Every structure is written in C-alpha cells, then in structure tokens.
N, C-alpha and C positions, 0 to 999 in steps of 0.2 A: 446580494443574496435577496434582500428584500425587493428587489424589482423583478428577479427571477421567480420567485414565489408568487408576485402579484400576475405575472406573465401564465405561469401555470394555472393560478387559480381562475383567472379569466377562462383560458383555454378549457376546462374543465366544467365551465359553465356556471362557475360559483359567481355570484354577486359580490364586488366590493364593499366593505364596510360601509364608505361613504353614500354609495349609492343605495344601500340598505334602510340607512338612516332617512335618507331623502325620501324614499318610498313609504317608510314607517310615518314618518312628521307629514306628509301629504295625505295617508288615508286619515290620520287621526285628524287633520286640521279639517279636510271635508265632512268627516262624521261630527265634528263639534260644530261647523258651520250649516249642517242640513239638519241636526236635531235643534239648533238653537233656531232656525226660521220656522220649523214644525211647532216650536213651543208658542213663538211669536203669533202665529196666525190660528192659534186654539180660541174660538169663540168664548167658552167659559172663562178662560184669563183676560181676553181683551174687552169683554163687556162690562167688566168690573170698573174701569175707568171711566166708561162711556155712561154709566149709571152715575159715577160718582160728580163729574164734570155737569152732566145734566142738572144735576140737583144745585151745585153751586152756582150754574149759571142765571138758574131760577131765581137766585136771591142776591148775588153780587158777582157781576160780570167781570170787575177788576180784579177777583181772586181766582180766576179759573187758572192764569198761567201760573202763580205763586203755587196754588194747590196741587194742580196737576204735576208740574215738575218735582215737587217734594214727594208727591206720591212715588212719582218714578224714581226718585233716589231711594225712597224708603226700601221698595220693592226690590232695586238693583242691590243695596246692601244685604236686606233678608235671602234672597237668592244666592248670593257671594257666601255668606255664612253657612246655609245647607250644603252648598258645594265644597266648601274648604271643610266641613265637618265631616262630610263623606269620604273625601280625600284620605284625611288623617285615620279614619276608620279602615281603610283600605290598606295605609300602610301597618296597621298593627293586627290586621286580621287578613292576611294573604290568601286565604282560602274563598274569601268572601267574593272575588273575582267569579269562582264558577256559579256562584249564587245569581250574581248580577248577570251572566249569561244565560242561566236557565230561566231567571225572572223576566229578563228581556223578550225571549223567545216566547214565553207563555203569554205576556201581555199582549205582544206583537200580533200572534194567533188570535188572540182573543179580540183585538180591534180589526183585523181581518173580517172574521166571521161576524163579528157586531156590524161594521159597516156594510158587508154584503146581507145582512138580513137573515144569517143562519142561526145566531144565538144573539140572546139578551138577556143580561142577569140584571134584576133591579138592584143595584147598589146605592144606598144612599151617600149624597154627596154633602159633607160640611161646608164646601165653598158655597152650593146653592143655597144652604137652610141659613146660613149666619152672614155672607157676604154682604148683602143690603143692609142688614141692621148697623153693622160695623162700619160699612161706609158712610153713612148717614152722621157719624160723629165727626167725619173729616172736614171739619167746617175752617179750618188755618191751616198754615203750611207745616207747624210742628205737629198738628195732628194728624195729617195727610202723612206725612214721614213714617212717623210710628205705625199707621195702620198700613201702608204699604209693606211696610217690614212684616206686620201681622198676617195681612193677605198672602205673601208669599208662602208661608208656613201652613196656611188653611188650603192653600191652592197645591201642595204637594202630593194630596193622592192624583190629581191630574198630572203633574211633571215628572212625578218620582223616577219612574223607569229612565227617562232620558237623563234625568241628574245622575242617576246611579252609573248608568254606562259611561258619560263623558268624565265623572269623576275617577271611575276604575280605568278610562283609559290614559289619563293625565297623571294618575299617582305613579309616581317614581319614574315615569319614562323619558322625561326630557330634564334640561336644567331649568333652575327656579324661575328666571325670568321666561323661557319660553313657556312654560306651564300657565306661569300669570298673565301672559298675554294672550294666550289660548282660552284661560278661564275667564277673563274679561270679556272677551269677543263673545262667548257663549253665553254669557249673562246679558252683556249688552243687546246681542240680538235680539234676546227672549222678552226684554221690555222694551225694545223700540218702540211697538206700537204706543205704550204709554204717554211717550213724548210726541210721538206724532199725531195721536188724538188731542193732546193739550194743544197743540200749535194750531190744529184743525178747529178746535172751539174758540180760541183766542182770535184768530185771524178769519176764519171764514165768516163769511158774512150770510151764507145761506145753510143752515142746518139741517133743511131737507135733502139737499146731497149727502150730507154724513150720514143721515137716518137710514137713506135708502143704500147705501155704502154697506151699514152695520148690517141691515137685512140679508144682503148679498152674501155677507162672510159667514152669517147664521146658518144660511141655506148651504154654505159649503162644509159644514160639520162633519157631514158623514163622510165625505170625500177626503178631509182633513185627516179623520181617521184612519182611514184605509191607508193612507200614505205614511202616517206615522207608524202604522203597523208593519208596513213593508221595511220601512227605514230601519225599526228596531229588530226585527228578525234579522235582516240583512247585516246591521253592524254587530249584532251578538255574534252571529255566526262567523264572522270575519274576525271578530276580536279572538273566539275561541281558536281558529285556526292559525291566527299569525302571530298572538300575543302569549297566550298561553302554553 
C-alpha cells in the first residue's frame, strides 16, 4: 500500500518527503553560508582586528598570535551567544518570523538603494564611536577574549539582519546536531577573517601588502552592501514562500 501511494504521489507531481527535506536543507545551508561569507567580508567588522593587531605589533610582536586568536575566540563565543538567544526567542515567539521577513526585506532594500546612491540616512554607529577606545584595552589574551565578545555585541547593528534570518531559519527546522553544525559554520565563517588577519600579522614579513589588501577591502564596502542587500531580500522572500 505504501509503495502504491508513493507511486501515485510521484505520478501526481508531488515531491517525496525525503526529497523535500533535502531541498529544504540545501536551501538553508546555502543561505547560512552566503550570509556568513558576507558578514566576514564587511570592512566595519574586519578592520576591528586590524586596528587591534597593528597596536599590539607596535608594542610586542610576540603577543600578536595569542591576542589575535583570543580575540577571535571571544568574538566567536559572543556571536554564538547572540545566535542562540535569538533562536530561543524565535521558539517562544512564533510570529516573530514574520517580523524577521519584513525586517530583512526592509534592510535589504535600504542597503541596495544606499549602495546605488539613491538614499543615505545619517545613522550613528556605536561600533565606529567606541570600538577603538575599547580595543586599546586588549593588551593581553584574557582581555582580548573578553573584548572580542564585547565587540560582537557592539557590532550587532551591522550584523543583526543576517543573524535574525539565520536564527529564524535554524529554529526548530532540523535535528539539534544539524542545527548546531550549521550555527557553528555560520559563526565560524563570520569570524574567519579575524584568524586569517592574525596569521598574516604573525607570519607575514611585509605589512605593506596587508595594508594594501585592507585598502582594497575598504573600497569594496559599497559593493558589499549591495550584495548583502540582494541576499537579504532574496533569502527573506524565499523564507516567506517556503517556510511560513
């Protein structure tokens, strides 16, 4: 009987449950990876550790590796805490998913229009105003770990749309182990530049090359916002169509 029903469902054009789960998992995974990469490439986040390690390198180059990785681990823990807290919030407030979709589309459209030069709102950024002052206190690995976690919260204004989307996508959709793996991948990709910059400062003999790479990254910020806006709108719309 089960085989007959499966054949009839296939003939009627219905997608088998297993195939549907695979398509759903693939779509969520792609969204998680794409948003993680875009977070990783944001100059406003990327330049935090560059400033920190530049300051450390001037005082004691031997601390660069330890301070850089401590900051990276602290940021990873801070962002993970934010993502888990948002996932718990989604599980307790189901209608929050609709707000996430509306918020993602709104922020995405703003980023697209802003990148194209059609609109520009003078928004104050606590990250720009406070980051350098806080980073100057990261003179040891324990302090760098704590400050990395603090900076994750200060940079929330930059990454909140993507974290809202990812936490909503992962909340209650898959088994706990799968959800944890996707969450670790998302946050890990987001903080990967911190580790790469740390290795560059520690092993790179020519800092001029790193400086030129940072300048190129900064010049790409407009295009980065454009891509982030497109992805936010696309993922939000697909989320609304297929998951709500």
